[in-house]
N, C-alpha and C positions, 0 to 999 in steps of 0.2 A: 362517219364523224359524230361524235358525242355532242349532244346540246348542252351537256353538263360542264359547267366552267368550274373546276376544283379550285382554282386560284383565288375565287371570291371568298373561300373559308379564311384565307390569311388575313383579309380585311375585316371578316366578320367576327372572328374569334378574338377576344380580348383576354388579357390575363386576369386572374382574380384581383380583387382590390388591394394594392400594396399598402395604400393608406390606412385601411381598416385592419390589415395585418399588422402595421405597426402600433395600432391603437390595443390590438389584442394582447400583442408582447408587451406593451405598457402595463396594461391590466394585470397580466401575469406576473408581473414584477411587484405589483402590489397584494397579490394574494398571500394568505397565511402559510402556505406551503413554499418553501425556499425554490426559485427557478432551477430547473434541472431534476428537481427531486420525484418528478412523475415521468420522466424520460420522454419518449415518443409522444405521450399522450398530450404532452403541451403543444408540441408542434402540430399535431393532429388538430387540436382545439383552435390554434390559430389558422391552420389552413382551411378549416369549416368557417371561421368568421369572415376570412377574406372571400370564399367562394359564395357566401351568403349574403355578403356585404352587411354584416350584422355583428354589433358589439355590445352585451354579450351575445355569443353565439345561440342560435336557436337550436332547440332539440330535434333530432332527425325521428321524425313521428311517423312519415309515410313512405318508408322504402320499398322498391319492389325489385324482385329479381325477373330479369328479361333474359330468356333462353333463344338463341336463333338455331335452327335446326335443319339439317341438310344430309343428303347422303352423297359420296365422292366416289366417282368411277374407279379411281386408283385403289380402292379397297379390294377391287377384282384381283389384284397382284398377291394377294394374302399380307398385306402389310398391318394388318389389324386382327386381333383375336375374333372379333365379331364378324360374321359374314357379310359380304357386300349387300347393301341395300336394306339393312335390318335396323337402321336408325328409327324406323317408326315403331318398333317394339320398345324402345327406349322412351320417347315421348308420351306412349300410351301408359308405361309405367309411371312417368312424371305426372302425367294428369290424374291418375288412379292415387297417388300418394304412396307409390311403393319405391321411389328412389331416395338416396341420401339427401338430394337437395329438398325433395319433398317433405321429408321428416325434420330436417333442419328449419325449413321455412314454416312449417307448422309451430314448430317450437318457438320460434322467434317472433311469430305473427306476421310473416312477410308475405303479400300475394306472390304467386308465380304465374308468368305469362310465358307461354312458348309460343314462337313466330316460326312457322313452316316456310322455308325459302325454297327449298329443293329435295324434299323427301321423296324416295322412289316408291311412292305408293299411290293408290288413287285419292284424289283429295275429298272425295265422299266417306272415307274411312275415319276421317277426324272432324271435330268440330268445326264450324265455320270460321269462328274468331281465330282458329290457329291456323287454317289455311288460306285466308283471304288475301295474303301479301306473297303467296307462292309465285316463283318465277319460271320454274322448270321443274321437270320430274329426273332428280339427280343432276349433279355435275359431272363434265366431261373428265377423261383420264389425263390427269395434267402432265404424265410423262412423255405421252404421244399426241395428244390434242388440246385445244382450247378447252378450258373447263366451262366458259360461257361465249357467247358473242358479244360484241361490246354493246349491242342494245340490251340484252339480257342483264349485262353487268351495270348499265346505268339504271334499269328497272329495280334491281336488287340494291344498288346504292340508294336510290330515292325512297325505296320501301323502308329502309333503315332511318332514314331521316323523317319518315312519317311517323315511325313508331315513335322515336324521340320527340317528336312534337307533341304526339297523342299523351304521352307520359308527362312531359312539362305541363301541358295545358290541363291535366287530370289532377295536378297538385303532388305528384311524386317528387320528394325531395332528395332523394338519392337511388342510384340503381346498382344492383349487383348484376353484372354482366357476364354470361356463360353460353356455353354452345351445347348442343346434343346432336351429335355426328357419330357416324362412321367413316373413318379414313380422314377425319379431318385435320389431325395433327400432321399428316404429310404435307398438303400445301401449305401449311401454317409454317411448317419448317422450311419449305422453299422459299416463301415470301421473306423470311428473316434471313436465311443464307443471303439472298439476293441482295436485300438492302445493306446488310452488314458487311458483304464481301468476304464470306467464309465458305468454307468447303461443306460438302453435304455431311460428312462424318462427323462435324463439329456440333450440328445441330440436330442429328438424328436420334431421337429418344425412343423408348419401348410404349409409350402409351400408358393410358389409366389401368388397362387390363394386360400386363406385360406380356409382350412378344418375347419369342425364343430367338437364338442367334441367327437361324436362316431366315426368319421373318424380319429380323432388323437388317440383314445383310440385302434383303429385297427392297425394304424400305429405303435403305440408303442409296440403292441403285435408282429407284425411282425419284427421289430428290435429285439425284446427281443429273439424270436426263431432265428433269423438269427445270433444272437451274439453267441448263443450256438454252432453253426456249424463254426462260425469263430475262437473261440478261439484255438482249436486243430491245426490250420494252421498258426499261428501268425508269427512263425518264418520263412516262406516263402512266400515272398511278392506277387511273381506271383500266387501262388496257393491260396493266400488271394483273390487276384483279381477275380479269376476264381471261388472260392466258394462264395463269397458274394458281388461280385462287378458288373461287367457287361462289355459288350464289349467297350462303350464309355469310362467309366471309366479306363478300362485297357489302352486305346489308350491314353487318357490324361494323364495318368501316364508316359507313355513312351515318350509323347511329351515332357512334363515338363523336364524329366530328359535329353532328348537330345538336348533341347533347352540350359540347363545349360551347356552340353559339347560343344556346339556350341558358347558359350557366347553372346545368344541372351535373353536380358531381358523381362519377361512376367509380365504383371498385372492380378491378379486372380480376378475372379468374385465372384461367391457364394458358397454355401455351396459344390457344387460337385467338383469345382475345388479345394477347400480347401481340402476337403478329399483326392484328388488325390495327391495333393502337400505334405500331411501328409504321404502317402504311399511313396512318393519320398524321403521324407526326411530319413525315415526308410532305404531306400536303399543307399542313399548318403547324408552324413550329411551335406555337404557342399552346395548342390543344392539350398536350399532356399535362399541363398545370392544372387541368380539370379531373386528372384521374389519379386513382390509388392502385397500387398492387397489392392485392388482397393476400396471397400467400405464395410459398414455394411449391411448386408442383412436381419438381424433380426432372422437368424436360429439360434437356441443355439448350434448346431454342429459346424457351421462355427466360432463362437466366441472361442469354445474350440479348435479346430484344429489350428486358428491364434495363439491363446495364446501359444500352445505348440511349434510352430515354431518362436515365438516371432516377429511375423509381426503384425503392427499396420495399419488398414484400413486408407486411405487417406481421405474419405468423406464420410459422413454419412447424406443420403437424404431420408431415409425410403424408398428406391426404393427394391422391393421383386421380380419384375418380372422375373429375371433370363435372360438368354440367352446373357450373356454380357453386357448388357445395362447399370448397375451399374458401372461396371469395365470402361465403354468407358466415363462415365462421369469424371472419375479421369485422364484421357488422357489428358485433358487441362492443368491440374496441372503439370502433369510430363513435358510437353512441354514448359511451363512457366517456370519450375525451370531451364531446360536448357538455355533458352534465357536469362534469368537473370545473369546465372552464366557465360553465355559466353560473355555478351555484356556491363555488367555493367562495367564502366571504373574504374581504380585504383587511389588511393590517389597519390599527389605528394611524392617524397621520403623525402623530407624536411619538410612534412605537419605532424602535430600532430592531425589535424582536421579529426576527423572521417567522416565527411560529404564534406570534400574538394574534388574537381573534378580534373580531369588530363587532361582534352581537352584542346586543343589549342585555342578554342573561349574564354574558361573560364579563362585561363591564361592570355590573352590579355586584356579582360576586367577588369580583377583585377589589371594588371599592368597600364592601363589608369586611373583607379580609384585611385591607388596610386599617380601617377603624378599629376593629378587633386588635390588632397588632399594637396599635397607639394606645389603646386602654390597658392592654397587659403590661405595656412599657411603664404607664404612669403608675400602675399599681405596685410594680416591682420596686420603682424607685421610692415610692412612699414607704413601704415595707423595710427597705434599707435604711432611710431616714430615721424611722422609729428604732 
């Protein structure tokens, strides 16, 4: 029996400040750019203002990419191009700066944190700050066995909560959430299918490194078998994560919920983070108000989960690589929305022109032009009379 009461999150998580959002909307109406001219950037700026409880919105200056890592036993079935147990190689490449997320993070000035929850390797092979939250070595094969024991699921969930607290306490003002896993999209699809009540074929994708048709059929069969094991425990979200999730997925779910408790906004990456968000929504229905969908990953399960949570992806560039790379591409958009919301000047109070500015230089130039026009008019009248 778990000592973790997930029902507490329902009381702990509040929606972003609705009053501040209305203030941000009123400020938008007064800006020199007509409402709607900036499209979703206006909505993003208002969402940030309500999440920060600040009008004008503060700039996003200390973002962090947090990646939860793990190996999944179901990869033994050949449901991924990468061999089972090889997620350690991906983690090393991320740490060494050789993965797309590493390159983008360097370019954007965003620190990357990797959290090992269930990599299938000796913990001594990775830095201490990466492995200190590890729950076990690899997660179970979800089509025939539980991914975790209930105690391990609780430990992973609490580890995710602890990471969220660490980030909030350190001053991180926005998180880009991703995963580094082999086989992780399979349990993610199981969770989404179970929570949305859909068939395995509806949520089975081909992964970041696309699998062939035979591998897709194996993956679909594994998801179908895992779904049979998931349905009896749908009412208990922690047990669901233990049965058909994994240590990294359980940790990501705890992380997302605790971020909502701490009022720390999160940009979701692909299907794995979307699946964990969907479990989080089942735990606390207000939690998704603190999350953004970063991009379209091309995974059908992600589309299903985001639709259920009414989250619309910010960008669609066909990025399938995972590891938070697609979500990082959405970060400059969020930062731009914050800058526009905070820095665009407002119209003068006596102006009906939506394009009229309020800066001192513009007002001085306008007055000088009016005086010059008046002088020209007097000169022209005198010339006519003469």
